[in-house]
C-alpha positions as CSV (number, residue, x, y, z in Angstrom):
1,X,-7.5,-24.0,-5.5
2,X,-11.0,-23.4,-4.6
3,X,-14.4,-25.1,-5.5
4,X,-16.2,-22.8,-7.7
5,X,-19.4,-24.9,-7.5
6,X,-20.0,-24.7,-4.0
7,X,-22.2,-22.0,-2.3
8,X,-20.2,-19.9,-0.3
9,X,-21.1,-17.6,3.0
10,X,-19.0,-15.2,5.2
11,X,-19.4,-11.9,7.3
12,X,-18.5,-9.1,4.7
13,X,-18.3,-6.3,7.5
14,X,-15.4,-6.0,9.4
15,X,-14.8,-7.8,13.1
16,X,-16.4,-5.9,16.1
17,X,-20.0,-4.8,17.2
18,X,-21.7,-2.3,15.1
19,X,-25.0,-1.1,14.1
20,X,-25.3,-3.4,10.9
21,X,-23.6,-6.4,10.0
22,X,-23.8,-7.9,6.5
23,X,-23.6,-11.7,5.6
24,X,-23.0,-12.7,2.0
25,X,-24.1,-15.9,0.7
26,X,-22.9,-16.5,-2.9
27,X,-23.2,-19.7,-5.5
28,X,-25.6,-22.0,-7.1
29,X,-27.7,-22.7,-3.8
30,X,-27.7,-19.1,-2.5
31,X,-31.4,-18.4,-3.3
32,X,-32.5,-21.4,-1.8
33,X,-30.3,-21.0,1.4
34,X,-31.7,-17.4,1.7
35,X,-35.2,-18.4,1.6
36,X,-34.8,-20.9,4.1
37,X,-33.0,-18.4,6.5
38,X,-36.1,-16.2,6.3
39,X,-38.5,-17.8,8.1
40,X,-41.9,-17.1,6.6
41,X,-40.4,-14.3,4.4
42,X,-42.2,-13.2,1.1
43,X,-40.7,-14.2,-2.1
44,X,-37.3,-12.8,-2.7
45,X,-37.3,-10.1,-5.5
46,X,-34.1,-9.7,-7.5
47,X,-32.6,-6.2,-6.3
48,X,-35.6,-5.7,-3.9
49,X,-34.8,-5.1,-0.2
50,X,-36.8,-7.4,2.0
51,X,-37.7,-6.8,5.6
52,X,-38.0,-10.7,7.3
53,X,-37.2,-12.6,10.3
54,X,-33.9,-14.6,10.5
55,X,-33.8,-18.2,11.8
56,X,-31.5,-20.6,12.9
57,X,-31.5,-24.1,11.8
58,X,-34.1,-25.1,14.2
59,X,-36.6,-22.4,12.9
60,X,-35.9,-20.0,16.1
61,X,-36.0,-16.4,15.2
62,X,-32.5,-14.9,15.5
63,X,-33.0,-11.1,14.4
64,X,-35.1,-9.0,12.0
65,X,-33.1,-8.4,8.9
66,X,-32.8,-6.9,5.6
67,X,-32.0,-9.4,2.8
68,X,-31.5,-8.5,-1.0
69,X,-31.3,-10.7,-3.5
70,X,-29.0,-10.2,-6.8
71,X,-29.7,-12.6,-9.4
72,X,-27.1,-14.4,-11.7
73,X,-25.2,-12.7,-13.5
74,X,-26.1,-9.0,-12.2
75,X,-23.9,-9.8,-8.8
76,X,-20.5,-9.2,-7.7
77,X,-19.6,-12.6,-8.2
78,X,-21.9,-13.3,-11.2
79,X,-23.5,-15.7,-9.2
80,X,-26.8,-16.0,-7.2
81,X,-26.0,-13.8,-4.1
82,X,-28.2,-12.9,-1.2
83,X,-27.3,-10.3,1.4
84,X,-28.6,-10.5,4.9
85,X,-28.1,-6.9,6.9
86,X,-28.7,-8.0,10.4
87,X,-27.7,-5.7,13.6
88,X,-23.9,-6.0,13.6
89,X,-23.4,-8.6,17.1
90,X,-20.5,-10.7,16.1
91,X,-22.3,-13.5,17.9
92,X,-25.6,-13.0,15.8
93,X,-23.7,-12.9,12.6
94,X,-21.9,-16.0,13.5
95,X,-25.3,-18.0,14.0
96,X,-26.4,-16.8,10.7
97,X,-23.1,-17.8,9.1
98,X,-23.4,-21.3,10.8
99,X,-27.2,-21.6,9.9
100,X,-26.0,-20.9,6.3
101,X,-23.7,-24.1,6.7
102,X,-25.8,-26.0,8.4
103,X,-28.1,-25.8,4.7
104,X,-25.3,-26.4,2.6
105,X,-23.1,-23.5,2.1
106,X,-19.1,-23.6,2.8
107,X,-17.5,-20.9,4.6
108,X,-15.5,-18.7,2.0
109,X,-11.7,-18.6,1.9
110,X,-10.1,-15.3,1.8
111,X,-11.0,-13.1,-1.2
112,X,-13.1,-16.0,-2.6
113,X,-16.1,-13.8,-3.6
114,X,-13.7,-11.4,-5.5
115,X,-11.8,-14.6,-6.9
116,X,-15.0,-15.8,-8.4
117,X,-15.7,-12.2,-9.9
118,X,-12.4,-12.8,-11.7
119,X,-13.0,-16.3,-12.9
120,X,-16.2,-15.4,-13.9
121,X,-14.9,-12.3,-16.1
122,X,-16.2,-9.7,-14.3
123,X,-12.9,-8.3,-13.0
124,X,-9.6,-8.7,-14.6
125,X,-6.8,-9.4,-12.1
126,X,-5.6,-5.6,-12.1
127,X,-8.9,-4.6,-11.2
128,X,-9.5,-7.2,-8.4
129,X,-6.0,-6.3,-6.9
130,X,-7.7,-2.7,-7.2
131,X,-10.4,-4.1,-5.0
132,X,-8.1,-5.0,-2.1
133,X,-6.1,-1.7,-2.3
134,X,-9.5,0.2,-2.0
135,X,-10.6,-1.8,1.2
136,X,-7.1,-1.1,2.5
137,X,-6.6,2.3,1.9
138,X,-6.4,4.9,4.5
139,X,-6.2,8.0,2.7
140,X,-8.6,9.8,0.1
141,X,-5.8,9.7,-2.3
142,X,-5.0,5.9,-1.9
143,X,-8.7,5.3,-2.4
144,X,-9.1,7.3,-5.4
145,X,-6.0,5.8,-7.2
146,X,-7.2,2.3,-6.6
147,X,-10.9,3.2,-7.6
148,X,-9.5,4.6,-11.0
149,X,-7.3,1.1,-11.3
150,X,-10.9,-0.6,-10.6
151,X,-12.8,1.4,-13.1
152,X,-10.1,0.0,-15.8
153,X,-7.7,2.8,-16.1
154,X,-4.5,0.7,-16.3
155,X,-6.2,-2.3,-17.6
156,X,-7.0,0.1,-21.0
157,X,-3.8,1.2,-21.3
158,X,-2.3,-2.3,-21.1
159,X,-4.8,-3.5,-23.7
160,X,-4.4,-0.7,-26.1
161,X,-0.3,-1.5,-26.2
162,X,-1.4,-5.1,-26.4
163,X,-3.7,-5.0,-29.3
164,X,-1.1,-2.7,-31.3
165,X,1.5,-5.5,-30.9
166,X,-1.4,-8.3,-31.7
167,X,-1.9,-6.5,-34.9
168,X,1.6,-6.3,-35.7
169,X,2.6,-9.8,-35.0
170,X,-0.3,-11.0,-37.3
171,X,1.2,-8.8,-40.2
172,X,4.6,-10.4,-39.7
173,X,3.3,-13.7,-39.4
174,X,1.4,-13.6,-42.3
175,X,4.7,-12.0,-44.3
176,X,6.2,-15.3,-43.2
177,X,3.4,-17.2,-44.5
178,X,3.7,-16.2,-48.0
179,X,7.6,-15.3,-48.5
180,X,7.6,-16.7,-52.2
181,X,5.0,-14.9,-53.6
182,X,6.4,-11.8,-52.5
183,X,3.3,-10.4,-50.4
184,X,4.5,-7.9,-47.6
185,X,1.7,-7.2,-45.1
186,X,3.8,-4.6,-43.0
187,X,5.7,-1.7,-44.8
188,X,9.5,-1.2,-44.3
189,X,10.2,0.5,-41.4
190,X,6.8,0.5,-39.5
191,X,8.2,-2.5,-37.5
192,X,10.2,-0.5,-35.9
193,X,7.9,2.7,-35.9
194,X,5.2,0.4,-34.2
195,X,7.5,-1.2,-31.3
196,X,9.3,2.4,-30.8
197,X,5.4,3.5,-29.8
198,X,4.2,0.4,-27.6
199,X,7.5,0.7,-25.8
200,X,6.9,4.9,-25.2
201,X,3.8,3.8,-23.8
202,X,5.2,1.1,-21.3
203,X,7.9,3.7,-20.3
204,X,5.1,6.1,-19.6
205,X,3.6,3.7,-17.4
206,X,7.1,2.7,-15.8
207,X,7.4,6.3,-15.1
208,X,4.4,6.5,-12.9
209,X,5.4,3.6,-10.8
210,X,7.6,5.5,-8.2
211,X,5.1,7.9,-7.0
212,X,2.2,5.2,-7.7
213,X,4.1,2.8,-5.0
214,X,4.7,5.5,-2.7
215,X,0.5,6.3,-2.7
216,X,-0.3,2.6,-2.4
217,X,2.2,1.4,0.0
218,X,3.2,4.5,2.0
219,X,6.4,5.2,3.4
220,X,8.0,4.6,6.8
221,X,9.6,7.7,8.7
222,X,12.0,7.5,11.7
223,X,12.6,10.5,13.9
224,X,16.3,9.9,15.2
225,X,18.4,12.3,17.4
226,X,20.0,12.5,20.9
227,X,17.7,12.8,24.0
228,X,15.6,16.1,24.5
229,X,16.5,17.7,20.7
230,X,12.7,17.8,20.2
231,X,11.8,14.3,18.8
232,X,8.4,13.9,20.3
233,X,7.2,17.4,19.8
234,X,8.1,16.8,16.2
235,X,6.4,13.6,16.1
236,X,3.2,15.2,17.7
237,X,2.9,17.9,15.3
238,X,3.1,15.4,12.3
239,X,0.4,13.4,14.0
240,X,-1.8,16.6,14.9
241,X,-1.9,15.6,18.7
242,X,0.1,14.9,21.5
243,X,0.1,11.4,20.9
244,X,3.9,11.2,22.5
245,X,4.9,12.3,26.1
246,X,7.0,15.3,25.7
247,X,8.9,16.1,29.2
248,X,12.2,18.2,30.2
249,X,13.7,15.1,31.6
250,X,16.4,13.0,29.0
251,X,15.1,9.2,28.3
252,X,11.2,10.2,28.4
253,X,10.8,8.1,25.5
254,X,12.4,4.6,26.2
255,X,10.3,2.5,23.4
256,X,9.1,3.0,19.7
257,X,5.9,5.3,19.3
258,X,4.2,4.8,16.2
259,X,1.0,6.4,14.4
260,X,-0.2,5.9,10.7
261,X,-1.3,9.7,9.6
262,X,-2.2,10.9,6.0
263,X,0.5,13.3,4.6
264,X,-1.1,15.0,1.9
265,X,-2.3,11.5,0.5
266,X,0.6,9.7,1.5
267,X,0.1,7.3,4.2
268,X,3.1,7.5,6.6
269,X,3.9,5.2,9.3
270,X,6.0,7.5,11.7
271,X,8.1,6.2,14.7
272,X,9.0,8.6,17.5
273,X,12.6,6.9,18.7
274,X,14.2,6.8,22.0
275,X,17.0,9.4,22.4
276,X,20.5,8.2,21.4
277,X,22.7,8.3,24.4
278,X,24.4,5.7,26.5
279,X,21.3,3.9,28.3
280,X,21.3,4.6,32.2
281,X,19.6,1.2,32.5
282,X,18.9,-2.0,30.7
283,X,15.2,-0.9,29.4
284,X,16.6,2.5,27.9
285,X,19.4,0.7,26.3
286,X,16.9,-1.6,24.6
287,X,15.1,1.3,23.3
288,X,17.9,3.0,21.9
289,X,18.9,-0.1,20.0
290,X,15.4,-0.2,18.9
291,X,15.6,3.3,17.6
292,X,18.8,2.5,15.6
293,X,16.9,-0.4,14.1
294,X,14.0,2.0,13.1
295,X,16.1,4.2,11.3
296,X,18.1,1.6,9.4
297,X,14.9,0.3,8.1
298,X,13.1,3.7,7.3
299,X,12.3,5.0,3.7
300,X,13.0,8.6,5.6
301,X,15.1,9.4,8.5
302,X,14.4,12.8,10.3
303,X,18.0,13.6,11.9
304,X,17.3,15.9,14.8
305,X,19.7,18.3,15.9
306,X,19.4,21.1,18.7
307,X,20.8,24.3,17.6
308,X,21.4,25.5,21.2
309,X,23.9,22.5,22.5
310,X,27.3,21.9,21.2
311,X,28.1,18.8,19.1
312,X,29.9,15.9,20.6
313,X,30.9,12.3,19.7
314,X,27.3,11.0,19.8
315,X,26.1,13.6,17.2
316,X,29.2,12.0,15.0
317,X,27.9,8.5,15.4
318,X,24.5,9.8,14.3
319,X,26.0,11.2,11.2
320,X,27.8,8.5,10.4
321,X,25.2,5.5,11.0
322,X,22.7,7.7,8.9
323,X,25.0,8.6,6.2
324,X,23.5,5.7,3.5
325,X,19.8,6.6,4.3
326,X,17.4,9.2,2.5
327,X,18.0,11.9,5.4
328,X,16.2,15.1,6.2
329,X,18.4,17.1,8.8
330,X,15.9,19.2,11.4
331,X,17.7,21.7,13.4
332,X,15.3,22.5,16.3
333,X,15.2,25.3,18.6
334,X,16.4,28.3,16.3
335,X,14.4,30.5,18.7
336,X,17.6,30.0,21.1
337,X,20.4,31.1,18.7
338,X,21.3,34.1,16.7
339,X,20.6,34.2,13.2
340,X,24.3,33.3,12.1
341,X,24.2,30.0,13.7
342,X,20.7,29.4,11.8
343,X,22.5,30.5,8.4
344,X,25.3,28.4,9.3
345,X,23.1,25.4,9.6
346,X,21.1,25.9,6.5
347,X,23.8,26.3,4.3
348,X,24.3,27.0,1.0
349,X,24.1,25.0,-2.4
350,X,27.8,25.2,-2.6
351,X,27.9,23.4,0.9
352,X,29.4,26.2,2.7
353,X,27.9,28.6,5.1
354,X,25.2,31.2,4.0
355,X,25.1,34.5,5.3
356,X,21.6,36.4,5.9
357,X,19.8,37.4,2.8
358,X,22.7,35.7,0.7
359,X,22.5,32.4,-1.6
360,X,18.7,32.8,-2.1
361,X,18.1,31.3,1.3
362,X,15.3,32.7,3.9
363,X,17.4,32.8,7.0
364,X,15.7,31.2,9.8
365,X,13.3,29.7,7.8
366,X,15.3,27.9,5.1
367,X,15.6,24.8,3.2
368,X,19.1,23.8,1.9
369,X,20.4,21.0,-0.1
370,X,23.7,20.7,1.8
371,X,24.4,21.2,5.2
372,X,26.2,22.9,7.4
373,X,27.0,20.8,10.0
374,X,30.8,21.5,9.9
375,X,30.0,25.5,10.1
376,X,28.0,24.7,13.3
377,X,29.9,22.3,14.6
378,X,33.8,23.2,13.7
379,X,36.4,20.8,13.3
380,X,34.2,17.9,14.7
381,X,33.3,16.6,11.2
382,X,36.1,17.1,8.5
383,X,36.1,13.2,7.6
384,X,32.1,12.7,7.3
385,X,30.5,12.5,4.2
386,X,27.8,14.6,6.0
387,X,25.7,15.5,2.7
388,X,25.2,11.8,1.3
389,X,21.9,10.9,1.5
390,X,20.7,14.2,2.4
391,X,17.6,15.5,0.5
392,X,16.6,18.7,2.7
393,X,17.8,20.6,5.5
394,X,15.2,22.9,7.5
395,X,15.7,25.2,10.5
396,X,12.7,25.2,12.7
397,X,11.3,25.8,16.3
398,X,9.0,23.6,17.6
399,X,8.3,26.1,20.5
400,X,7.3,29.0,17.9
401,X,6.1,27.0,14.9
402,X,9.0,28.8,13.0
403,X,10.3,26.9,9.8
404,X,7.7,24.2,10.0
405,X,6.2,25.0,6.3
406,X,9.9,24.5,5.1
407,X,10.2,21.3,7.2
408,X,6.8,20.0,5.1
409,X,8.5,21.3,1.7
410,X,11.6,18.7,2.7
411,X,9.3,16.0,3.6
412,X,7.3,16.5,0.3
413,X,10.3,16.4,-1.5
414,X,12.0,13.2,0.3
415,X,8.8,11.1,-0.5
416,X,8.7,12.1,-4.1
417,X,5.1,12.9,-3.9
418,X,5.2,16.7,-5.4
419,X,2.6,17.4,-8.1
420,X,-1.1,16.6,-7.8
421,X,-2.4,13.3,-9.2
422,X,-5.0,14.0,-12.3
423,X,-8.4,11.8,-11.8
424,X,-8.8,9.0,-14.2
425,X,-5.0,8.5,-14.3
426,X,-3.4,5.1,-15.8
427,X,-0.8,4.5,-12.8
428,X,1.5,1.5,-11.7
429,X,0.9,1.0,-8.2
430,X,1.4,-2.3,-7.8
431,X,5.2,-4.1,-7.5
432,X,3.9,-7.3,-9.4
433,X,2.7,-4.8,-12.3
434,X,6.0,-2.9,-12.2
435,X,8.3,-5.8,-12.6
436,X,6.1,-7.6,-15.6
437,X,6.0,-4.2,-17.4
438,X,10.1,-4.4,-16.9
439,X,10.0,-7.7,-18.8
440,X,7.6,-6.3,-21.6
441,X,9.9,-3.3,-21.9
442,X,13.2,-5.6,-22.0
443,X,11.4,-7.7,-24.8
444,X,10.6,-4.7,-26.6
445,X,14.0,-3.3,-26.4
446,X,15.5,-6.7,-27.7
447,X,12.9,-6.8,-30.6
448,X,14.3,-3.3,-31.9
449,X,17.8,-4.0,-31.2
450,X,17.5,-7.2,-33.7
451,X,15.8,-5.4,-36.4
452,X,18.0,-4.8,-39.5
453,X,18.2,-1.2,-39.6
454,X,19.2,-1.2,-43.2
455,X,16.5,-3.4,-44.7
456,X,13.5,-1.7,-42.6
457,X,12.6,-5.0,-40.8
458,X,14.1,-8.2,-41.8
459,X,14.5,-11.0,-39.1
460,X,10.6,-11.4,-38.4
461,X,10.9,-14.6,-36.5
462,X,13.1,-13.3,-34.1
463,X,11.1,-10.1,-33.7
464,X,7.9,-12.1,-33.0
465,X,9.4,-14.2,-30.4
466,X,10.3,-10.9,-28.4
467,X,6.8,-9.5,-29.3
468,X,5.2,-12.8,-28.1
469,X,7.5,-12.0,-24.6
470,X,5.8,-8.8,-24.4
471,X,2.3,-9.7,-24.7
472,X,2.9,-12.7,-22.6
473,X,4.0,-10.1,-19.7
474,X,1.2,-7.8,-20.7
475,X,-1.2,-11.0,-20.3
476,X,0.3,-11.7,-16.6
477,X,-0.6,-8.6,-15.5
478,X,-4.2,-8.5,-16.3
479,X,-4.6,-12.1,-15.6
480,X,-5.2,-13.6,-18.9
481,X,-2.1,-15.9,-18.5
482,X,-1.9,-16.3,-14.7
483,X,-0.5,-19.4,-12.4
484,X,-2.6,-20.9,-9.6
485,X,0.2,-20.2,-7.5
486,X,0.2,-16.4,-8.3
487,X,-3.7,-16.2,-7.6
488,X,-3.3,-17.7,-4.7
489,X,-0.8,-15.4,-3.4
490,X,-2.8,-12.6,-4.5
491,X,-6.1,-13.3,-3.0
492,X,-4.6,-14.7,0.3
493,X,-4.2,-11.0,1.2
494,X,-7.9,-10.3,0.8
495,X,-10.2,-10.1,4.0
496,X,-12.9,-13.5,4.3
497,X,-16.1,-11.3,3.1
498,X,-14.7,-10.0,0.1
């Protein structure tokens, strides 16, 4: 896919102006090209910073920079690397790259530096993917989990399971090689016990995948509701600033307003939507259509309702449209109604209306597991499966702040991010890893099902085939066995300088 014998160059810092910009050169001619770029510089010494002028192909000085030489194999790619830290002008950095190309380098492809680290054995594929996750991290928790993988926590766990299967397979094969002599290199019952141990390790990793994927990928949250129920106020509270315009007139928000925030370590893509109603003009009608589409693709829908206003047909349609969604019901404006309406909105765990002080609810600040919609809007929703998809109900006042802690609890539960993630935890965060581990789990389950329980482990050939399938899946996770197409797909999402 790439030519590893080439010397490559790229800007390693993000696009745009900055105080410092870094140009990275890697490959067999990196030191020669680096010396040629630094006009009149002293000899470059490995792992020493050298102050020098950078020149173009004509020998004219471009800038004063710091050059650092990393001698193979003690570098990121295990090749010779020269890094030039100059002033962060895009035009200047581009000139340094062009001068490097004029001296024989080639502009790097996306992820080519990390690909070389993988191909040269410095990183396995899990660690290489963790590099991209670390660069993309927008929350401290994302960065920490990615760094744990870069440190090899997941690789170590998979390697441990693979070594156990390798030892078991070797002893089974030895038993097959000497059937007539009566040699048995694995005790009766030990095959099943070993397979169960490895499968348990895989299951433990798969159990981490739900939270791991949430941490790595984040979640999309759409705020839906009729006009003037407080959607933009809720959006601003979640963002922590006045990002969306709040006004008394219906239809203030006419398009999608989006923002990315850190919610307790989880990256949330928040979408504030236009109020659902019959639009007064073409622009508002398009805004309402976009709001409905945003709700259809969101991971969690915050369906807002105004406690101080009576229900209508639009309320019914919103309930029906979001019935299949993972949904939190947010009743706003609790400061404008009495306690009986609040208790009915929260509901009880049995589905009926809660009374003040009953059902374990803190009336006016409560979180329920069933909705009291019909109790608040009697007779309107008898045919609706309102509770289907609900993961929480919170009664709040965005004016006074009442109930917002309860809403935070609901959102945490809906995102399935409750509990701390210990440091140095082996966690599955990548869909590719999860799919392959499920393949390994299925292979181990087949092996266990194929064992002759009465004989303690006959039919070694079939068991060996299933073990081979499981080990193949492990090898695809770590990159010991990976196709060029998979590598191309993985590294194509990297930035050029990494």
